[in-house]
C-alpha positions as protocol buffer text, in pm:
chain_id: "A"
residue {
  index: 1
  type: MET
  ca { x: -9765 y: 23461 z: 3895 }
}
residue {
  index: 2
  type: SER
  ca { x: -9852 y: 23225 z: 4178 }
}
residue {
  index: 3
  type: LYS
  ca { x: -9931 y: 22858 z: 4132 }
}
residue {
  index: 4
  type: THR
  ca { x: -10287 y: 22740 z: 4180 }
}
residue {
  index: 5
  type: ALA
  ca { x: -10380 y: 22420 z: 4362 }
}
residue {
  index: 6
  type: LYS
  ca { x: -10454 y: 22245 z: 4032 }
}
residue {
  index: 7
  type: SER
  ca { x: -10119 y: 22333 z: 3876 }
}
residue {
  index: 8
  type: LYS
  ca { x: -9935 y: 22208 z: 4186 }
}
residue {
  index: 9
  type: SER
  ca { x: -10105 y: 21869 z: 4155 }
}
residue {
  index: 10
  type: GLY
  ca { x: -10016 y: 21836 z: 3786 }
}
residue {
  index: 11
  type: LYS
  ca { x: -10178 y: 21858 z: 3444 }
}
residue {
  index: 12
  type: TYR
  ca { x: -10526 y: 21714 z: 3399 }
}
residue {
  index: 13
  type: VAL
  ca { x: -10536 y: 21388 z: 3198 }
}
residue {
  index: 14
  type: CYS
  ca { x: -10885 y: 21242 z: 3249 }
}
residue {
  index: 15
  type: ARG
  ca { x: -11165 y: 21190 z: 3500 }
}
residue {
  index: 16
  type: ILE
  ca { x: -11295 y: 20855 z: 3623 }
}
residue {
  index: 17
  type: GLY
  ca { x: -11604 y: 20897 z: 3837 }
}
residue {
  index: 18
  type: TYR
  ca { x: -11520 y: 21146 z: 4110 }
}
residue {
  index: 19
  type: LEU
  ca { x: -11142 y: 21095 z: 4075 }
}
residue {
  index: 20
  type: GLU
  ca { x: -10905 y: 21276 z: 3841 }
}
residue {
  index: 21
  type: ILE
  ca { x: -10587 y: 21147 z: 3683 }
}
residue {
  index: 22
  type: ARG
  ca { x: -10314 y: 21414 z: 3689 }
}
residue {
  index: 23
  type: GLN
  ca { x: -9962 y: 21402 z: 3552 }
}
residue {
  index: 24
  type: LYS
  ca { x: -9663 y: 21597 z: 3683 }
}
residue {
  index: 25
  type: ILE
  ca { x: -9403 y: 21669 z: 3418 }
}
residue {
  index: 26
  type: THR
  ca { x: -9067 y: 21794 z: 3540 }
}
residue {
  index: 27
  type: PHE
  ca { x: -8753 y: 21880 z: 3351 }
}
residue {
  index: 28
  type: LYS
  ca { x: -8502 y: 21591 z: 3322 }
}
residue {
  index: 29
  type: LYS
  ca { x: -8705 y: 21366 z: 3554 }
}
residue {
  index: 30
  type: PRO
  ca { x: -8952 y: 21088 z: 3475 }
}
residue {
  index: 31
  type: THR
  ca { x: -9318 y: 21187 z: 3479 }
}
residue {
  index: 32
  type: GLU
  ca { x: -9533 y: 21097 z: 3778 }
}
residue {
  index: 33
  type: VAL
  ca { x: -9903 y: 21013 z: 3751 }
}
residue {
  index: 34
  type: PHE
  ca { x: -10136 y: 21056 z: 4049 }
}
residue {
  index: 35
  type: VAL
  ca { x: -10498 y: 20971 z: 4131 }
}
residue {
  index: 36
  type: VAL
  ca { x: -10648 y: 21287 z: 4283 }
}
residue {
  index: 37
  type: HIS
  ca { x: -10974 y: 21352 z: 4472 }
}
residue {
  index: 38
  type: LYS
  ca { x: -11046 y: 21726 z: 4474 }
}
residue {
  index: 39
  type: LYS
  ca { x: -10695 y: 21866 z: 4542 }
}
residue {
  index: 40
  type: ASN
  ca { x: -10554 y: 21573 z: 4741 }
}
residue {
  index: 41
  type: ALA
  ca { x: -10359 y: 21277 z: 4604 }
}
residue {
  index: 42
  type: VAL
  ca { x: -10533 y: 20948 z: 4688 }
}
residue {
  index: 43
  type: ALA
  ca { x: -10288 y: 20712 z: 4515 }
}
residue {
  index: 44
  type: GLY
  ca { x: -9960 y: 20730 z: 4330 }
}
residue {
  index: 45
  type: PRO
  ca { x: -9708 y: 20806 z: 4197 }
}
residue {
  index: 46
  type: TYR
  ca { x: -9732 y: 20573 z: 3899 }
}
residue {
  index: 47
  type: LYS
  ca { x: -9505 y: 20544 z: 3598 }
}
residue {
  index: 48
  type: ASN
  ca { x: -9782 y: 20541 z: 3334 }
}
residue {
  index: 49
  type: ILE
  ca { x: -10140 y: 20656 z: 3287 }
}
residue {
  index: 50
  type: GLU
  ca { x: -10288 y: 20308 z: 3226 }
}
residue {
  index: 51
  type: GLU
  ca { x: -10174 y: 20185 z: 3568 }
}
residue {
  index: 52
  type: ALA
  ca { x: -10325 y: 20492 z: 3735 }
}
residue {
  index: 53
  type: ILE
  ca { x: -10658 y: 20442 z: 3553 }
}
residue {
  index: 54
  type: LEU
  ca { x: -10679 y: 20080 z: 3673 }
}
residue {
  index: 55
  type: ASN
  ca { x: -10610 y: 20189 z: 4031 }
}
residue {
  index: 56
  type: ALA
  ca { x: -10867 y: 20471 z: 4007 }
}
residue {
  index: 57
  type: LYS
  ca { x: -11133 y: 20221 z: 3897 }
}
residue {
  index: 58
  type: ARG
  ca { x: -11038 y: 19999 z: 4194 }
}
residue {
  index: 59
  type: CYS
  ca { x: -11065 y: 20298 z: 4432 }
}
residue {
  index: 60
  type: ILE
  ca { x: -11413 y: 20382 z: 4300 }
}
residue {
  index: 61
  type: ASN
  ca { x: -11531 y: 20021 z: 4341 }
}
residue {
  index: 62
  type: GLU
  ca { x: -11404 y: 20021 z: 4701 }
}
residue {
  index: 63
  type: GLY
  ca { x: -11548 y: 20368 z: 4769 }
}
residue {
  index: 64
  type: ILE
  ca { x: -11214 y: 20526 z: 4863 }
}
residue {
  index: 65
  type: ARG
  ca { x: -11225 y: 20905 z: 4900 }
}
residue {
  index: 66
  type: TYR
  ca { x: -10992 y: 21154 z: 5061 }
}
residue {
  index: 67
  type: SER
  ca { x: -11094 y: 21227 z: 5418 }
}
residue {
  index: 68
  type: LYS
  ca { x: -10946 y: 21524 z: 5603 }
}
residue {
  index: 69
  type: HIS
  ca { x: -11023 y: 21364 z: 5939 }
}
residue {
  index: 70
  type: LYS
  ca { x: -10897 y: 21008 z: 5930 }
}
């Protein structure tokens, strides 16, 4: 069974505005938490979910989105 784009970016934790918080859990490694817009990581990796939520709120206030053409 092939991996989908969502499973590659991690398990869904919560949504803040248009950003999602996703957590990658790997065997015998610490978890990584990312702030994701659509299927692209905007910020991270973070060590805990609370830190990622604070950064996601900051990104929304600043209007940061993923842009394919930078």
